N, CA, C and O of each residue as an XYZ file, in Angstrom:
928
protein
N     -13.190     -1.744    -20.100
C     -14.327     -0.850    -20.302
C     -13.968      0.604    -19.969
O     -14.434      1.529    -20.633
N     -13.132      0.800    -18.931
C     -12.774      2.159    -18.537
C     -11.673      2.752    -19.390
O     -11.552      3.973    -19.492
N     -10.859      1.888    -20.011
C      -9.793      2.389    -20.878
C      -8.785      3.237    -20.116
O      -8.281      2.827    -19.070
N      -8.494      4.427    -20.648
C      -7.471      5.281    -20.039
C      -7.908      5.811    -18.670
O      -7.081      6.332    -17.922
N      -9.200      5.684    -18.331
C      -9.668      6.158    -17.028
C      -9.048      5.373    -15.874
O      -9.057      5.831    -14.731
N      -8.501      4.166    -16.181
C      -7.800      3.423    -15.133
C      -6.589      4.199    -14.634
O      -6.148      3.998    -13.503
N      -6.049      5.084    -15.469
C      -4.927      5.919    -15.044
C      -5.325      6.820    -13.872
O      -4.485      7.191    -13.053
N      -6.609      7.165    -13.802
C      -7.108      7.952    -12.681
C      -7.604      7.043    -11.556
O      -7.433      7.350    -10.376
N      -8.221      5.918    -11.938
C      -8.862      5.057    -10.945
C      -7.856      4.355    -10.048
O      -8.073      4.255     -8.840
N      -6.756      3.865    -10.618
C      -5.794      3.102     -9.815
C      -5.197      3.904     -8.665
O      -5.235      3.432     -7.528
N      -4.643      5.104     -8.905
C      -4.116      5.865     -7.764
C      -5.188      6.270     -6.763
O      -4.926      6.337     -5.562
N      -6.413      6.544     -7.261
C      -7.488      6.916     -6.347
C      -7.893      5.740     -5.462
O      -8.193      5.933     -4.285
N      -7.905      4.517     -6.012
C      -8.227      3.334     -5.216
C      -7.147      3.059     -4.178
O      -7.448      2.700     -3.040
N      -5.874      3.231     -4.579
C      -4.784      3.080     -3.619
C      -4.894      4.116     -2.509
O      -4.713      3.806     -1.332
N      -5.190      5.338     -2.896
C      -5.335      6.412     -1.923
C      -6.462      6.104     -0.947
O      -6.311      6.294      0.260
N      -7.586      5.633     -1.464
C      -8.732      5.312     -0.617
C      -8.388      4.207      0.373
O      -8.747      4.283      1.548
N      -7.682      3.168     -0.112
C      -7.320      2.041      0.746
C      -6.424      2.481      1.897
O      -6.718      2.202      3.059
N      -5.330      3.168      1.575
C      -4.386      3.579      2.612
C      -4.987      4.637      3.528
O      -4.659      4.681      4.714
N      -5.858      5.485      3.000
C      -6.496      6.496      3.839
C      -7.399      5.845      4.877
O      -7.394      6.247      6.041
N      -8.176      4.842      4.468
C      -9.040      4.131      5.411
C      -8.214      3.434      6.490
O      -8.579      3.445      7.666
N      -7.096      2.828      6.078
C      -6.262      2.104      7.038
C      -5.646      3.061      8.054
O      -5.672      2.801      9.257
N      -5.088      4.178      7.559
C      -4.305      5.044      8.432
C      -5.076      6.233      9.003
O      -4.494      7.081      9.679
N      -6.375      6.301      8.737
C      -7.198      7.308      9.403
C      -8.295      6.675     10.261
O      -8.789      7.298     11.200
N      -8.670      5.444      9.940
C      -9.717      4.759     10.704
C      -9.138      3.651     11.560
O      -9.344      3.626     12.774
N      -8.405      2.724     10.927
C      -7.857      1.571     11.659
C      -6.666      1.982     12.512
O      -6.627      1.712     13.712
N      -5.694      2.638     11.883
C      -4.484      3.096     12.575
C      -4.349      4.601     12.355
O      -3.582      5.029     11.492
N      -5.071      5.398     13.110
C      -5.091      6.839     12.839
C      -3.717      7.485     12.959
O      -2.950      7.188     13.875
N      -3.425      8.371     12.017
C      -2.163      9.106     12.020
C      -2.232     10.244     13.044
O      -3.219     10.977     13.101
N      -1.172     10.384     13.853
C      -1.154     11.404     14.913
C      -0.157     12.521     14.630
O       0.050     13.396     15.471
N       0.455     12.498     13.463
C       1.434     13.524     13.109
C       0.714     14.709     12.473
O       0.280     14.625     11.325
N       0.584     15.815     13.212
C      -0.157     16.978     12.727
C       0.585     17.734     11.624
O      -0.003     18.577     10.947
N       1.862     17.437     11.444
C       2.620     18.128     10.387
C       2.222     17.655      9.000
O       2.562     18.296      8.006
N       1.503     16.536      8.920
C       1.080     16.005      7.618
C      -0.444     15.972      7.544
O      -1.037     15.020      7.037
N      -1.056     17.023      8.057
C      -2.515     17.123      8.032
C      -2.948     18.064      6.889
O      -2.442     19.184      6.817
N      -3.869     17.650      5.990
C      -4.597     16.374      5.968
C      -3.724     15.222      5.471
O      -3.023     15.321      4.464
N      -3.799     14.130      6.224
C      -2.910     13.010      5.965
C      -3.146     12.394      4.600
O      -2.190     12.009      3.927
N      -4.404     12.293      4.175
C      -4.706     11.647      2.894
C      -4.061     12.392      1.729
O      -3.676     11.780      0.733
N      -3.944     13.713      1.855
C      -3.325     14.493      0.795
C      -1.806     14.301      0.792
O      -1.188     14.196     -0.267
N      -1.219     14.257      1.981
C       0.210     13.944      2.103
C       0.497     12.573      1.501
O       1.491     12.385      0.800
N      -0.382     11.623      1.784
C      -0.211     10.259      1.280
C      -0.273     10.225     -0.240
O       0.499      9.512     -0.882
N      -1.187     10.992     -0.814
C      -1.355     11.029     -2.270
C      -0.090     11.540     -2.952
O       0.250     11.089     -4.046
N       0.618     12.491     -2.305
C       1.845     13.050     -2.887
C       2.944     11.998     -3.035
O       3.821     12.143     -3.887
N       2.910     10.954     -2.227
C       3.897      9.892     -2.329
C       3.415      8.683     -3.113
O       4.188      8.036     -3.819
N       2.122      8.386     -2.981
C       1.557      7.210     -3.649
C       1.636      7.338     -5.168
O       1.962      6.374     -5.860
N       1.339      8.528     -5.685
C       1.282      8.707     -7.137
C       2.630      8.449     -7.815
O       2.671      7.654     -8.754
N       3.735      9.074     -7.394
C       5.018      8.755     -8.034
C       5.484      7.338     -7.745
O       6.134      6.722     -8.590
N       5.163      6.803     -6.557
C       5.569      5.431     -6.268
C       4.871      4.452     -7.201
O       5.484      3.477     -7.636
N       3.605      4.691     -7.515
C       2.869      3.815     -8.426
C       3.550      3.775     -9.787
O       3.649      2.713    -10.400
N       4.019      4.924    -10.262
C       4.778      4.978    -11.519
C       6.038      4.122    -11.419
O       6.327      3.334    -12.320
N       6.783      4.272    -10.339
C       8.040      3.535    -10.155
C       7.790      2.036    -10.051
O       8.441      1.249    -10.738
N       6.858      1.641     -9.201
C       6.585      0.222     -8.980
C       6.069     -0.461    -10.236
O       6.531     -1.547    -10.586
N       5.118      0.162    -10.914
C       4.550     -0.428    -12.123
C       5.595     -0.535    -13.223
O       5.594     -1.501    -13.986
N       6.483      0.443    -13.314
C       7.529      0.419    -14.340
C       8.446     -0.787    -14.161
O       8.745     -1.492    -15.125
N       8.891     -1.022    -12.932
C       9.800     -2.150    -12.689
C       9.080     -3.488    -12.839
O       9.619     -4.433    -13.415
N       7.853     -3.557    -12.314
C       7.103     -4.813    -12.390
C       6.823     -5.219    -13.833
O       6.937     -6.394    -14.182
N       6.460     -4.258    -14.665
C       6.164     -4.569    -16.065
C       7.438     -4.818    -16.870
O       7.468     -5.700    -17.728
N       8.480     -4.053    -16.600
C       9.725     -4.189    -17.358
C      10.383     -5.546    -17.137
O      11.000     -6.098    -18.048
N      10.251     -6.078    -15.934
C      10.930     -7.333    -15.612
C      10.493     -8.478    -16.528
O      11.298     -9.349    -16.857
N       9.231     -8.481    -16.937
C       8.752     -9.582    -17.763
C       8.436     -9.212    -19.197
O       7.893    -10.024    -19.946
N       8.774     -7.988    -19.587
C       8.337     -7.510    -20.895
C       9.052     -8.222    -22.046
O       8.442     -8.458    -23.089
N      10.317     -8.566    -21.881
C      11.049     -9.243    -22.961
C      10.577    -10.682    -23.097
O      10.440    -11.195    -24.207
N      10.328    -11.334    -21.962
C       9.824    -12.712    -21.995
C       8.467    -12.767    -22.683
O       8.180    -13.688    -23.447
N       7.633    -11.760    -22.400
C       6.293    -11.733    -22.990
C       6.313    -11.351    -24.459
O       5.328    -11.568    -25.166
N       7.412    -10.786    -24.931
C       7.501    -10.331    -26.330
C       8.573    -11.090    -27.096
O       9.322    -10.514    -27.886
N       8.632    -12.394    -26.848
C       9.665    -13.219    -27.477
C       9.637    -13.185    -28.991
O      10.691    -13.248    -29.623
N       8.449    -13.087    -29.596
C       8.361    -13.077    -31.054
C       9.000    -11.823    -31.652
O       9.513    -11.862    -32.770
N       8.969    -10.706    -30.909
C       9.614     -9.483    -31.396
C      11.130     -9.551    -31.232
O      11.882     -9.086    -32.089
N      11.562    -10.134    -30.124
C      12.999    -10.217    -29.843
C      13.716    -11.048    -30.898
O      14.879    -10.789    -31.209
N      13.041    -12.029    -31.442
C      13.675    -12.917    -32.413
C      13.813    -12.272    -33.792
O      14.432    -12.845    -34.689
N      13.244    -11.098    -33.959
C      13.444    -10.357    -35.200
C      14.762     -9.602    -35.098
O      14.945     -8.799    -34.183
N      15.667     -9.846    -36.010
C      17.032     -9.335    -35.927
C      17.081     -7.822    -35.831
O      17.912     -7.276    -35.105
N      16.206     -7.138    -36.552
C      16.280     -5.683    -36.634
C      15.546     -4.976    -35.493
O      15.546     -3.746    -35.431
N      14.923     -5.731    -34.594
C      14.143     -5.092    -33.526
C      15.040     -4.744    -32.343
O      15.678     -5.638    -31.787
N      15.110     -3.472    -31.938
C      15.929     -3.071    -30.776
C      15.216     -3.445    -29.475
O      14.209     -2.834    -29.119
N      15.735     -4.440    -28.775
C      15.052     -4.986    -27.601
C      14.907     -3.975    -26.475
O      13.966     -4.066    -25.686
N      15.827     -3.004    -26.383
C      15.755     -2.043    -25.284
C      14.530     -1.143    -25.365
O      14.198     -0.450    -24.403
N      13.860     -1.155    -26.512
C      12.639     -0.362    -26.659
C      11.556     -0.854    -25.697
O      10.776     -0.054    -25.180
N      11.506     -2.153    -25.457
C      10.426     -2.737    -24.658
C      10.422     -2.238    -23.213
O       9.397     -1.719    -22.769
N      11.526     -2.370    -22.450
C      11.492     -1.809    -21.087
C      11.347     -0.294    -21.066
O      10.746      0.267    -20.150
N      11.903      0.366    -22.082
C      11.778      1.824    -22.141
C      10.322      2.239    -22.303
O       9.863      3.183    -21.660
N       9.602      1.533    -23.160
C       8.181      1.838    -23.369
C       7.382      1.585    -22.091
O       6.446      2.326    -21.794
N       7.742      0.542    -21.328
C       7.044      0.263    -20.064
C       7.175      1.427    -19.095
O       6.205      1.821    -18.447
N       8.376      1.972    -19.000
C       8.611      3.105    -18.092
C       7.863      4.342    -18.579
O       7.224      5.036    -17.789
N       7.944      4.618    -19.887
C       7.309      5.815    -20.428
C       5.783      5.722    -20.386
O       5.099      6.726    -20.189
N       5.258      4.514    -20.572
C       3.809      4.330    -20.486
C       3.301      4.654    -19.090
O       2.270      5.306    -18.927
N       4.040      4.188    -18.078
C       3.633      4.474    -16.703
C       3.889      5.929    -16.334
O       3.236      6.467    -15.439
N       4.833      6.567    -17.015
C       5.006      8.008    -16.848
C       3.758      8.747    -17.334
O       3.321      9.712    -16.708
N       3.193      8.296    -18.438
C       1.959      8.905    -18.960
C       0.820      8.738    -17.950
O       0.046      9.666    -17.717
N       0.727      7.537    -17.352
C      -0.300      7.329    -16.321
C      -0.096      8.287    -15.150
O      -1.057      8.828    -14.603
N       1.166      8.488    -14.775
C       1.488      9.427    -13.697
C       1.041     10.837    -14.061
O       0.448     11.539    -13.242
N       1.330     11.246    -15.296
C       0.977     12.592    -15.741
C      -0.534     12.776    -15.823
O      -1.042     13.876    -15.605
N      -1.254     11.698    -16.138
C      -2.714     11.783    -16.182
C      -3.315     11.902    -14.787
O      -4.343     12.551    -14.596
N      -2.657     11.265    -13.809
C      -3.155     11.353    -12.436
C      -2.729     12.613    -11.722
O      -3.348     13.006    -10.733
N      -1.663     13.264    -12.216
C      -1.128     14.455    -11.560
C      -2.140     15.601    -11.453
O      -2.194     16.240    -10.402
N      -2.945     15.896    -12.484
C      -3.930     16.986    -12.342
C      -4.912     16.761    -11.195
O      -5.350     17.722    -10.564
N      -5.262     15.507    -10.918
C      -6.159     15.221     -9.797
C      -5.494     15.624     -8.491
O      -6.113     16.258     -7.638
N      -4.218     15.248     -8.341
C      -3.475     15.617     -7.143
C      -3.370     17.133     -7.012
O      -3.581     17.679     -5.929
N      -3.049     17.810     -8.101
C      -2.913     19.266     -8.069
C      -4.239     19.938     -7.722
O      -4.267     20.965     -7.044
N      -5.331     19.350     -8.194
C      -6.651     19.897     -7.889
C      -6.949     19.809     -6.395
O      -7.444     20.762     -5.793
N      -6.640     18.649     -5.800
C      -6.849     18.480     -4.359
C      -5.934     19.408     -3.564
O      -6.347     19.968     -2.549
N      -4.688     19.573     -4.024
C      -3.752     20.470     -3.345
C      -4.252     21.911     -3.372
O      -4.163     22.627     -2.375
N      -4.776     22.329     -4.519
C      -5.317     23.678     -4.627
C      -6.537     23.851     -3.727
O      -6.725     24.904     -3.118
N      -7.354     22.820     -3.651
C      -8.559     22.859     -2.813
C      -8.202     23.038     -1.334
O      -8.860     23.789     -0.613
N      -7.154     22.340     -0.897
C      -6.724     22.413      0.504
C      -5.671     23.500      0.731
O      -5.086     23.580      1.812
N      -5.431     24.330     -0.275
C      -4.508     25.465     -0.189
C      -3.078     25.036      0.143
O      -2.384     25.684      0.926
N      -2.660     23.938     -0.464
C      -1.290     23.462     -0.313
C      -0.476     23.658     -1.593
O       0.735     23.435     -1.599
N      -1.126     24.065     -2.657
C      -0.444     24.203     -3.937
C       0.285     25.537     -4.003
O      -0.326     26.602     -3.917
N       1.623     25.458     -4.159
C       2.425     26.670     -4.220
C       3.270     26.718     -5.478
O       3.194     25.838     -6.335
N       4.077     27.766     -5.570
C       4.888     27.951     -6.775
C       5.969     26.891     -6.923
O       6.480     26.686     -8.024
N       6.333     26.204     -5.824
C       7.361     25.149     -5.909
C       6.916     23.974     -6.776
O       7.743     23.176     -7.218
N       5.613     23.868     -7.016
C       5.114     22.793     -7.880
C       5.644     22.928     -9.298
O       5.656     21.955    -10.052
N       6.085     24.134     -9.670
C       6.647     24.343    -11.005
C       7.968     23.600    -11.188
O       8.405     23.367    -12.315
N       8.602     23.229    -10.074
C       9.885     22.515    -10.142
C       9.701     21.000    -10.197
O      10.679     20.261    -10.084
N       8.479     20.529    -10.366
C       8.218     19.082    -10.413
C       9.018     18.327    -11.468
O       9.362     17.168    -11.236
N       9.332     18.929    -12.622
C      10.129     18.185    -13.606
C      11.476     17.687    -13.073
O      12.032     16.733    -13.618
N      12.003     18.308    -12.031
C      13.312     17.889    -11.498
C      13.245     16.499    -10.851
O      13.993     15.614    -11.268
N      12.378     16.266     -9.846
C      12.289     14.894     -9.318
C      11.764     13.899    -10.345
O      12.102     12.716    -10.300
N      10.936     14.378    -11.272
C      10.448     13.478    -12.323
C      11.600     12.998    -13.200
O      11.650     11.826    -13.573
N      12.521     13.892    -13.529
C      13.675     13.520    -14.341
C      14.560     12.523    -13.615
O      15.021     11.549    -14.210
N      14.801     12.764    -12.327
C      15.617     11.841    -11.534
C      14.961     10.463    -11.481
O      15.625      9.441    -11.655
N      13.653     10.447    -11.238
C      12.942      9.171    -11.178
C      12.951      8.465    -12.528
O      13.055      7.239    -12.586
N      12.843      9.216    -13.600
C      12.861      8.628    -14.938
C      14.194      7.949    -15.217
O      14.223      6.824    -15.716
N      15.297      8.619    -14.902
C      16.629      8.036    -15.136
C      16.811      6.774    -14.304
O      17.287      5.757    -14.808
N      16.430      6.840    -13.021
C      16.555      5.678    -12.141
C      15.689      4.522    -12.623
O      16.133      3.374    -12.651
N      14.458      4.827    -13.000
C      13.532      3.776    -13.459
C      14.027      3.128    -14.745
O      13.953      1.907    -14.882
N      14.530      3.919    -15.689
C      15.039      3.363    -16.945
C      16.239      2.453    -16.692
O      16.341      1.378    -17.283
N      17.135      2.879    -15.825
C      18.299      2.049    -15.525
C      17.913      0.722    -14.918
O      18.398     -0.324    -15.350
N      17.044      0.748    -13.918
C      16.611     -0.496    -13.274
C      15.779     -1.354    -14.223
O      15.851     -2.582    -14.179
N      14.990     -0.710    -15.080
C      14.165     -1.454    -16.041
C      15.038     -2.213    -17.034
O      14.768     -3.377    -17.328
N      16.072     -1.573    -17.550
C      16.992     -2.243    -18.471
C      17.692     -3.408    -17.781
O      17.833     -4.489    -18.354
N      18.120     -3.179    -16.566
C      18.824     -4.208    -15.796
C      17.923     -5.420    -15.551
O      18.316     -6.556    -15.815
N      16.723     -5.173    -15.049
C      15.809     -6.262    -14.691
C      15.288     -6.999    -15.914
O      15.167     -8.224    -15.897
N      14.980     -6.262    -16.973
C      14.397     -6.898    -18.160
C      15.372     -7.881    -18.804
O      14.965     -8.944    -19.271
N      16.656     -7.528    -18.829
C      17.652     -8.433    -19.423
C      17.969     -9.594    -18.498
O      18.095    -10.734    -18.944
N      18.097     -9.303    -17.202
C      18.504    -10.344    -16.259
C      17.399    -11.370    -16.031
O      17.685    -12.552    -15.842
N      16.144    -10.933    -16.046
C      15.036    -11.850    -15.773
C      14.845    -12.880    -16.885
O      14.237    -13.926    -16.660
N      15.358    -12.594    -18.082
C      15.286    -13.581    -19.167
C      16.113    -14.816    -18.815
O      15.734    -15.940    -19.146
N      17.237    -14.602    -18.146
C      18.122    -15.705    -17.764
C      17.765    -16.286    -16.401
O      17.987    -17.471    -16.151
N      17.214    -15.460    -15.526
C      16.857    -15.912    -14.179
C      15.384    -15.582    -13.937
O      15.054    -14.486    -13.483
N      14.502    -16.537    -14.244
C      13.060    -16.284    -14.186
C      12.564    -16.044    -12.762
O      11.500    -15.456    -12.568
N      13.327    -16.494    -11.768
C      12.904    -16.291    -10.378
C      12.851    -14.817    -10.000
O      12.199    -14.450     -9.023
N      13.527    -13.979    -10.762
C      13.526    -12.546    -10.474
C      12.106    -11.988    -10.511
O      11.772    -11.076     -9.755
N      11.276    -12.537    -11.392
C       9.893    -12.060    -11.500
C       9.140    -12.250    -10.192
O       8.341    -11.399     -9.803
N       9.395    -13.369     -9.509
C       8.731    -13.635     -8.231
C       9.381    -12.853     -7.087
O       8.693    -12.334     -6.208
N      10.698    -12.775     -7.111
C      11.416    -12.069     -6.050
C      11.098    -10.583     -6.077
O      10.980     -9.945     -5.031
N      10.960    -10.036     -7.281
C      10.750     -8.595     -7.423
C       9.476     -8.135     -6.725
O       9.438     -7.037     -6.169
N       8.435     -8.958     -6.747
C       7.184     -8.596     -6.083
C       7.402     -8.325     -4.609
O       6.879     -7.350     -4.068
N       8.180     -9.192     -3.950
C       8.443     -9.028     -2.526
C       9.405     -7.871     -2.269
O       9.262     -7.143     -1.287
N      10.385     -7.707     -3.158
C      11.338     -6.609     -3.002
C      10.624     -5.257     -3.089
O      10.891     -4.354     -2.297
N       9.721     -5.129     -4.054
C       8.976     -3.871     -4.203
C       8.070     -3.615     -3.008
O       7.864     -2.471     -2.603
N       7.528     -4.698     -2.447
C       6.674     -4.551     -1.265
C       7.491     -4.015     -0.085
O       7.054     -3.098      0.610
N       8.670     -4.587      0.135
C       9.546     -4.118      1.205
C      10.063     -2.709      0.911
O      10.188     -1.881      1.813
N      10.361     -2.452     -0.362
C      10.882     -1.149     -0.777
C       9.865     -0.045     -0.502
O      10.227      1.078     -0.150
N       8.592     -0.381     -0.669
C       7.530      0.595     -0.397
C       7.586      1.068      1.055
O       7.519      2.267      1.326
N       7.710      0.123      1.984
C       7.735      0.482      3.397
C       9.078      1.069      3.823
O       9.178      1.707      4.871
N      10.119      0.849      3.000
C      11.427      1.448      3.277
C      11.540      2.838      2.656
O      12.610      3.446      2.683
N      10.450      3.338      2.104
C      10.391      4.673      1.511
C       9.361      5.483      2.284
O       8.263      4.982      2.527
N       9.669      6.718      2.681
C       8.734      7.515      3.496
C       7.514      7.993      2.709
O       7.437      9.146      2.286
N       6.574      7.082      2.527
C       5.338      7.394      1.811
C       4.171      7.469      2.782
O       3.396      8.426      2.756
N       4.045      6.465      3.636
C       2.945      6.432      4.603
C       3.351      7.047      5.940
O       2.547      7.103      6.870
N       4.584      7.503      6.034
C       5.049      8.200      7.234
C       5.941      9.359      6.787
O       6.427      9.388      5.657
N       6.140     10.298      7.687
C       6.883     11.510      7.356
C       8.371     11.343      7.660
O       8.756     10.963      8.766
N       9.190     11.630      6.668
C      10.643     11.596      6.847
C      11.087     12.696      7.805
O      12.015     12.497      8.588
N      10.438     13.846      7.750
C      10.809     14.980      8.595
C      10.541     14.706     10.068
O      11.176     15.300     10.939
N       9.588     13.796     10.349
C       9.251     13.506     11.735
C      10.299     12.639     12.422
O      10.302     12.525     13.647
N      11.191     12.026     11.641
C      12.231     11.181     12.217
C      13.371     12.043     12.746
O      13.732     13.055     12.147
N      13.916     11.633     13.853
C      15.028     12.368     14.450
C      16.233     12.359     13.521
O      16.520     11.354     12.872
N      16.938     13.490     13.462
C      18.096     13.630     12.584
C      19.169     12.594     12.876
O      19.894     12.169     11.977
N      19.267     12.192     14.132
C      20.312     11.241     14.540
C      19.820      9.805     14.627
O      20.573      8.918     15.028
N      18.561      9.563     14.255
C      18.001      8.217     14.388
C      18.612      7.256     13.379
O      18.967      7.637     12.263
N      18.727      5.999     13.800
C      19.294      4.971     12.919
C      18.395      4.745     11.709
O      18.885      4.501     10.606
N      17.073      4.827     11.914
C      16.138      4.611     10.809
C      16.341      5.657      9.720
O      16.309      5.334      8.532
N      16.550      6.907     10.121
C      16.743      7.959      9.138
C      18.032      7.741      8.356
O      18.074      8.000      7.153
N      19.081      7.269      9.021
C      20.341      7.002      8.328
C      20.173      5.876      7.314
O      20.761      5.911      6.233
N      19.364      4.873      7.669
C      19.109      3.765      6.744
C      18.296      4.246      5.545
O      18.576      3.868      4.407
N      17.290      5.079      5.801
C      16.436      5.577      4.728
C      17.217      6.418      3.727
O      16.856      6.472      2.551
N      18.274      7.069      4.174
C      19.079      7.883      3.264
C      19.750      7.037      2.188
O      20.090      7.549      1.121
N      19.943      5.755      2.456
C      20.581      4.863      1.489
C      19.644      4.498      0.341
O      20.080      3.966     -0.680
N      18.373      4.783      0.513
C      17.357      4.471     -0.492
C      17.179      5.673     -1.418
O      16.705      6.715     -0.965
N      17.541      5.567     -2.696
C      17.400      6.722     -3.595
C      15.971      7.205     -3.745
O      15.738      8.395     -3.959
N      15.007      6.293     -3.637
C      13.614      6.710     -3.769
C      13.139      7.536     -2.568
O      12.154      8.269     -2.663
N      13.850      7.411     -1.436
C      13.537      8.272     -0.299
C      13.685      9.732     -0.689
O      12.805     10.546     -0.409
N      14.790     10.064     -1.331
C      15.073     11.450     -1.689
C      14.117     11.957     -2.779
O      13.731     13.126     -2.791
N      13.749     11.057     -3.685
C      12.812     11.444     -4.750
C      11.425     11.723     -4.162
O      10.811     12.746     -4.465
N      10.940     10.812     -3.325
C       9.602     10.960     -2.754
C       9.536     12.152     -1.808
O       8.565     12.908     -1.828
N      10.569     12.324     -0.976
C      10.585     13.460     -0.057
C      10.559     14.780     -0.830
O       9.912     15.737     -0.405
N      11.257     14.830     -1.960
C      11.242     16.047     -2.776
C       9.851     16.311     -3.338
O       9.388     17.451     -3.336
N       9.184     15.270     -3.817
C       7.798     15.424     -4.271
C       6.930     15.989     -3.138
O       6.175     16.942     -3.333
N       7.055     15.386     -1.963
C       6.220     15.792     -0.831
C       6.476     17.243     -0.442
O       5.542     17.990     -0.152
N       7.744     17.635     -0.437
C       8.068     19.013     -0.065
C       7.590     20.010     -1.116
O       7.075     21.075     -0.775
N       7.758     19.671     -2.383
C       7.331     20.574     -3.445
C       5.820     20.738     -3.484
O       5.312     21.840     -3.692
N       5.107     19.640     -3.284
C       3.660     19.668     -3.440
C       2.931     19.987     -2.142
O       2.057     20.852     -2.106
N       3.296     19.286     -1.084
C       2.560     19.412      0.173
C       3.144     20.497      1.071
O       2.410     21.237      1.725
N       4.479     20.584      1.094
C       5.126     21.515      2.013
C       5.306     22.914      1.456
O       5.359     23.882      2.215
N       5.400     23.034      0.132
C       5.567     24.346     -0.468
C       6.982     24.884     -0.428
O       7.219     26.013     -0.858
N       7.926     24.111      0.075
C       9.333     24.512      0.091
C      10.192     23.256      0.029
O       9.735     22.168      0.380
N      11.427     23.406     -0.414
C      12.314     22.253     -0.579
C      13.655     22.545      0.084
O      14.294     23.556     -0.206
N      14.073     21.656      0.971
C      15.412     21.735      1.549
C      16.164     20.412      1.354
O      17.119     20.097      2.063
N      15.688     19.658      0.362
C      16.237     18.319      0.146
C      16.990     18.230     -1.186
O      17.062     17.156     -1.783
N      17.547     19.346     -1.650
C      18.219     19.353     -2.946
C      19.425     18.421     -2.966
O      19.674     17.750     -3.968
N      20.169     18.377     -1.871
C      21.347     17.509     -1.826
C      20.950     16.047     -1.980
O      21.597     15.292     -2.707
N      19.876     15.652     -1.287
C      19.402     14.273     -1.404
C      18.946     13.958     -2.814
O      19.190     12.860     -3.314
N      18.281     14.915     -3.465
C      17.827     14.693     -4.834
C      19.014     14.554     -5.778
O      18.985     13.746     -6.707
N      20.057     15.343     -5.539
C      21.266     15.248     -6.361
C      21.938     13.886     -6.188
O      22.411     13.299     -7.162
N      21.982     13.385     -4.960
C      22.551     12.057     -4.718
C      21.716     10.976     -5.409
O      22.260     10.012     -5.948
N      20.391     11.144     -5.389
C      19.513     10.198     -6.084
C      19.772     10.231     -7.584
O      19.709      9.198     -8.250
N      20.064     11.426     -8.121
C      20.393     11.543     -9.542
C      21.682     10.792     -9.862
O      21.765     10.116    -10.887
N      22.679     10.904     -9.002
C      23.931     10.175     -9.212
C      23.690      8.664     -9.198
O      24.227      7.933    -10.031
N      22.881      8.209     -8.248
C      22.548      6.782     -8.195
C      21.794      6.375     -9.452
O      22.034      5.304    -10.009
N      20.875      7.239     -9.899
C      20.119      6.952    -11.115
C      21.009      6.843    -12.334
O      20.806      5.963    -13.171
N      21.995      7.724    -12.450
C      22.926      7.680    -13.582
C      23.777      6.410    -13.532
O      24.036      5.792    -14.565
N      24.208      6.026    -12.333
C      24.969      4.780    -12.190
C      24.101      3.576    -12.547
O      24.558      2.646    -13.211
N      22.833      3.604    -12.096
C      21.915      2.503    -12.422
C      21.666      2.439    -13.921
O      21.591      1.354    -14.497
N      21.538      3.603    -14.552
C      21.313      3.628    -15.996
C      22.531      3.084    -16.744
O      22.386      2.314    -17.693
N      23.731      3.484    -16.315
C      24.947      2.996    -16.964
C      25.087      1.487    -16.779
O      25.427      0.772    -17.721
N      24.822      1.000    -15.550
C      24.931     -0.435    -15.281
C      23.870     -1.211    -16.050
O      24.150     -2.279    -16.593
N      22.646     -0.673    -16.097
C      21.576     -1.353    -16.824
C      21.842     -1.414    -18.312
O      21.619     -2.447    -18.942
N      22.320     -0.307    -18.886
C      22.633     -0.279    -20.317
C      23.787     -1.221    -20.642
O      23.773     -1.894    -21.672
N      24.790     -1.268    -19.758
C      25.940     -2.145    -19.979
C      25.521     -3.610    -19.938
O      25.897     -4.390    -20.812
N      24.739     -3.987    -18.920
C      24.295     -5.374    -18.805
C      23.405     -5.757    -19.975
O      23.536     -6.845    -20.536
N      22.500     -4.858    -20.342
C      21.594     -5.151    -21.448
C      22.371     -5.381    -22.736
O      22.062     -6.294    -23.502
N      23.375     -4.556    -22.968
C      24.183     -4.691    -24.178
C      24.965     -6.001    -24.173
O      25.113     -6.648    -25.209
N      25.469     -6.390    -22.986
C      26.225     -7.645    -22.891
C      25.347     -8.871    -23.142
O      25.805     -9.864    -23.707
N      24.091     -8.797    -22.723
C      23.193     -9.947    -22.840
C      22.312     -9.898    -24.083
O      21.527    -10.815    -24.327
N      22.438     -8.848    -24.855
C      21.557     -8.644    -26.003
C      21.526     -9.856    -26.942
O      20.446    -10.286    -27.348
N      22.672    -10.404    -27.287
C      22.744    -11.501    -28.261
C      22.162    -12.804    -27.712
O      21.781    -13.683    -28.486
N      22.089    -12.935    -26.398
C      21.570    -14.181    -25.806
C      20.064    -14.131    -25.575
O      19.453    -15.164    -25.301
N      19.465    -12.972    -25.679
C      18.026    -12.829    -25.382
C      17.145    -13.673    -26.300
O      16.253    -14.364    -25.809
N      17.369    -13.641    -27.646
C      16.493    -14.446    -28.522
C      16.563    -15.945    -28.217
O      15.583    -16.663    -28.416
N      17.711    -16.420    -27.737
C      17.848    -17.844    -27.447
C      17.095    -18.253    -26.185
O      16.609    -19.379    -26.082
N      17.000    -17.322    -25.217
C      16.434    -17.657    -23.911
C      14.931    -17.448    -23.830
O      14.264    -18.116    -23.040
N      14.376    -16.526    -24.635
C      12.938    -16.276    -24.550
C      12.159    -17.401    -25.147
O      10.929    -17.360    -25.163
């Protein structure tokens, strides 16, 4: 009934849920991320794009078996469309975030650089989508495992807590650096909420990981392409 309005409703519902939890049940005490709900929105919105892209891509070939069996149909279109569709949802929700940022006087000129983390996230998402979509056809358990992996990945990414608040020498911070989405999300947060960016090196490393993931995903997809119609 709501149609494309779900693109606005889903991130707002997620924002409302986490805001109630971390402002009422478990109040946030870090004043560097005040207002906390706005800081949270800066991470939730791109994460929703990433999570939905992988979750949908993993089962998209299995769900479209009749298309895969057509010889002339390029199967890689399916996971690519899943990622791009969720990118559109992200872009539709972005004006709401920008409006709130402007209202709270957090919107600065660094927001003009948003295409940079978006590009890195797009490359990473496409690579993982190609990898998962081809592999899940042969190993159906991936669909179930991925749900738990994404849940753990969410908490291993500084979305509901501040990366800057962690000590430079802390073991947790060193572990978080291994997560490419840490660098992507932190860049979003700095560009939108902080108004300045000092995480360019991390974003560049995330881009390298994204390019490697894209190359590995494209290679695996190409190797398994001929077996897909038989397995779906």
